[in-house]
C-alpha angles and dihedrals in degrees: 000000000000132000138151093293102052141014124214114186120192126227089242091056092047093047090050089056092046091247130138122207124226089231140008109229106216103207100188130206098289093041087055104038112017109092093216097047093045084074089060090051090052092046091052092046091051090053091049090048093049096051093041100243109167104228142152139194129218092231112186090000090068117090133175113298089230095246096131091046093052094044090050091051102257099128093165093058091045092055092047092052093043095049091049091053094044091054090054095044093048092046089059091042091234113191106170128038128186120191135174092212117085090201091057089041094054095044096045093044103040108020107035096064092070088058095047100271109124116172141144101253122193130181114230092244090062091043092051090048089053092050090051093047090050090052092241092118113049128178110200108225092347094300127246095327096060110141095001122128115250128176123198127218113208112226111227096229092047098043116028096023097046107014097239105147107127102051097067091045092050089051089055091048087065088061090062088225126141109260108212110189127214119234094253109054142139112006089358093050119135119239116246088232099252104091125107091039089296090130091073096059140047115266120256115260113277145133095281139356114254094236091054090052091050094045090052089054090051094047091048089065090067091235119152091204128050108201118208134177101197134066092224091053089047091058095045098044092045090051089048092052090049090049088056090046091235100121091113094058104028124053127198109213136171120235090250090055091049091053094042092049091044088057092045093244 
């Protein structure tokens, strides 16, 4: 996964050279395999390359954190997956992990310690905010999103579960765009409909799918960009925009894509 535009070293390669990365970038299942979210992985890697952050990925040594298994009630599978990952992380003496997936973030940060996996875990919105505050990421004149209307959908496992509300909004401030908020935000935010392993099944019969309800709230703001910070939210909000036949006029983009595009990467 490397070409002339971005470089992605693995922990195994770094260890073989006696090197230690500043951060381990935990890619996650969707960041690795979902065609849409691979673009977010690449955008984030391009930012890391540009600012000179020394990072590595586990590559084929990374497996699912076990979040969907635990949410769906399969505790045995969760513990198997978690223990496998913890053995790998501890073997490489990993200290600091950055991930773009709030589900991975929550599980690695809050649930791995009880199984012997203790790491500093940061969501990519917080990491991007730090890079901006340090002046390492600069958007000249606000970048390509200057003056445009953007709304932000709070991911459940980033917001309500871990209290991270300001970092993604501060990242968008750097774009110099107009942030137009939905009615239900922050601790009152509405789930996209994918959490708790719901993304892997059809919704129960009802009056309306959750992601359609949330997409309607986003479209009602008049924003031409719906910003997300979670691969599950990306899928659900994108499907909602398609359902409303607005994909030509409204784009669903991750924070990393907003910053990468704003920098012309």
